[in-house]
C-alpha positions in Angstrom: 79.3 86.9 81.7 81.8 88.9 84.1 84.8 87.3 85.1 85.0 85.4 88.0 87.6 86.7 91.0 90.8 84.7 91.4 90.9 81.8 93.7 91.0 82.7 97.6 90.0 86.1 97.2 86.8 86.1 99.0 89.0 86.3 102.1 90.7 89.1 101.2 87.8 90.9 99.9 85.9 90.4 103.1 89.0 91.7 104.9 88.8 94.6 102.8 85.2 95.5 103.4 85.5 95.6 107.4 88.8 97.4 107.2 89.2 101.1 107.8 89.6 102.6 104.5 89.6 106.8 105.0 89.4 106.8 101.7 85.1 107.5 100.2 85.2 108.7 96.4 82.8 111.8 95.9 80.4 111.7 93.7 81.1 114.2 91.9 84.3 115.2 89.7 84.8 118.5 87.7 86.4 118.3 84.7 88.8 121.4 83.6 86.3 123.7 82.3 85.0 123.6 85.8 87.6 123.7 87.9 87.2 127.2 88.7 84.0 126.5 91.0 86.2 125.4 93.8 88.5 127.9 93.9 91.3 126.3 94.7 94.4 128.3 96.1 97.1 128.6 93.9 99.6 127.1 96.2 97.1 124.1 95.9 96.5 124.2 92.4 99.7 123.6 91.0 99.7 120.2 92.9 96.3 119.7 91.4 97.4 120.0 88.0 100.8 118.7 88.0 101.3 117.2 84.1 104.1 114.7 85.5 104.5 112.0 88.1 103.1 113.3 91.4 105.6 110.7 93.1 108.7 112.5 91.2 107.3 115.6 92.7 106.8 114.7 96.3 110.1 113.3 96.3 111.9 116.2 95.1 110.1 118.3 98.0 110.8 115.7 100.6 114.5 115.7 99.5 114.3 111.7 99.1 113.2 111.3 102.4 109.9 109.5 100.9 108.1 106.4 100.8 104.5 104.8 100.2 102.8 103.0 102.6 100.2 100.2 101.9 96.8 101.1 103.2 94.6 98.3 101.8 94.6 96.4 98.4 91.9 94.2 98.0 89.7 93.0 95.1 86.3 94.7 95.0 84.2 96.3 93.5 84.8 99.9 92.6 81.9 102.7 93.8 79.3 103.5 91.7 81.1 106.5 89.9 84.4 104.5 89.3 82.7 102.0 87.2 81.0 104.7 85.4 84.2 106.1 84.2 86.0 103.2 84.1 83.1 101.9 81.8 82.7 98.5 83.8 79.4 96.7 84.2 77.9 96.9 87.6 79.3 93.9 89.7 82.6 94.0 88.4 85.6 93.4 90.5 88.9 95.7 90.0 92.0 95.4 92.1 91.5 98.8 94.2 95.0 100.2 96.3 94.4 102.6 98.6 98.3 104.4 99.9 99.4 106.9 101.9 102.4 109.3 100.5 105.1 110.2 103.3 107.2 112.7 102.8 109.6 114.1 105.9 107.0 111.5 107.9 104.2 113.2 107.5 101.1 111.9 104.9 101.2 114.5 102.4 98.9 112.5 100.0 96.0 109.7 100.1 96.1 108.0 96.9 93.5 105.6 95.7 93.9 103.1 92.4 91.3 101.3 90.5 92.4 98.9 88.0 90.0 96.4 86.2 90.9 92.9 86.1 91.3 93.3 82.5 93.8 95.8 82.7 96.1 93.6 85.1 97.1 91.2 82.1 99.9 91.2 79.7 102.2 94.7 80.5 99.6 95.3 83.6 100.3 91.6 85.2 103.4 94.2 86.9 100.7 96.6 88.5 99.2 93.3 90.9 102.3 93.0 93.1 103.5 96.6 93.6 104.0 96.3 97.6 105.3 99.7 98.8 106.6 100.9 95.4 105.0 103.8 93.8 102.4 103.1 90.9 103.5 106.2 89.7 106.3 105.9 89.3 106.3 102.7 87.3 103.7 104.0 85.0 105.3 107.6 84.7 108.5 105.6 83.2 106.5 104.0 80.4 106.2 105.7 77.2 103.0 104.0 76.0 101.3 105.6 79.2 98.0 108.2 78.2 96.6 110.4 80.6 92.8 111.6 80.4 91.6 115.4 81.5 92.5 116.0 85.3 89.5 116.3 87.5 89.2 117.6 90.5 87.0 117.4 93.4 86.7 118.0 97.1 86.7 115.1 99.8 86.4 114.5 103.1 89.3 113.1 105.2 90.1 112.4 109.1 92.4 115.9 108.4 89.0 117.9 107.2 87.8 118.9 103.7 90.6 118.4 101.2 91.4 118.9 97.5 91.4 116.1 95.4 92.4 115.1 91.9 91.9 112.2 89.5 93.3 110.8 86.3 91.9 108.4 83.9 94.9 106.5 82.5 95.4 104.4 79.8 98.7 102.0 80.3 99.4 99.5 77.4 95.7 100.2 75.8 94.1 99.1 79.1 92.4 101.7 81.3 93.0 102.4 85.1 91.9 105.3 87.6 94.4 107.0 89.9 92.9 109.5 92.6 95.3 111.6 95.0 93.9 114.1 97.8 96.1 116.6 99.0 96.3 116.8 103.0 97.3 119.7 105.0 101.0 118.6 105.8 102.1 119.2 102.1 101.3 122.8 103.0 103.2 123.0 105.6 106.5 122.3 103.9 109.1 125.4 103.6 
């Protein structure tokens, strides 16, 4: 039997369903062996394949003028492809968090995290209430974190079609997905 949504979650789910998310997960992500098919420019390519904390790199680029803004956070059903990647049974709920990563007062990156309910127990409890703190900032300080191969795609955003990456992470033995799309304002910085 699938886990039940936490009490009081129904109103949150309905609010999220009717919110204006700018993130529509792409249907296909390319594994490393097929990255070449999207032809990312060299300056974009280094961001797509950043092996460490993207947050740390953004903070450095912004010279400390950096913040995270939560766009939405709700319990809902992941997109079909996300559920498949996480090996979740259809209809299972996950905590879905969408944020803007803002440097020098411009949105540089939008991110979407999908955290299955089973990943939010034990050490994962701290991931439930991040507020405006960076998920990556917490994850990349933990020596138990494991990252699978980085997948890339193109994604439609209000700014146009942009490059995105996705990581399948394992935190204290539990899976989660983090996807980030790189907006034009990031590349206008010196």
